[in-house]
C-alpha positions, 0 to 999 in steps of 0.5 A: 519486472524491469527489462533487465529482469532485476529488482527495481532500485529504491532510488527509482522512486526518488525520481518519480513525481506526481500530484496527490489530486491526480493520483486520487482521481485515478485511484478512487474514480477511474480505476474502480470504474474501469475494473468494475466489481472486481476492483478490490481484488485486482487492486490487491493483486496489483499491489502485491505484484508491484511490491515484488518488483522491489527487494525488502529486508526491513520495515524501514524500507517498506515505510520509506517506499510508502512515503516515496510512492505518496501513500503516506507515513506507515508505522508499525504499531504492534507485533504479535506472533503471527500478525503485524499491525500498521497504521498509515497517516499523513496529509494524503490520508487526512485530506481525503476525509473531506473528498468526494470519494467516500468509498475509499479502500486501500486494497492496492496498499494492502497488497503491496504491504502483504508482499513486502512483508512476505519478502522480509519474513519469507513466509506467505502473508495476507493483509486487510485494511480498515479506513478510519476516516474520522481519525484520518488513518488507515489500519493494516493487519498483516497475517502470516498464513503458513 
């Protein structure tokens, strides 16, 4: 949480800037090297913790956050009684098809999405990700666990 112990404001994201290649280098090279074999689990938890710093009440707020964080365009594709299916696409994802990072996972984004939906639906959630490299998309499956 922030030093004032309040939820972070969405406008904060508007004031942050970064380059995609620097982010990708840290995300797919440095962090897995630093975190070792537990990288996927740790990144998922980091994603959940990051989302908890915000207050989400709608899918639109979540999709806007993904864009502002430079993760791509997130869209809700399908909704079932206990599951939500999202797709992430955009130039950020498309460019990675030809990148040297072949083991691209999206556990950070999965954790973030799970915690954001938890806030919105007020029920525990978990999220899986599937990188569809050839299509240039990532599919997320959010499951309500209670």
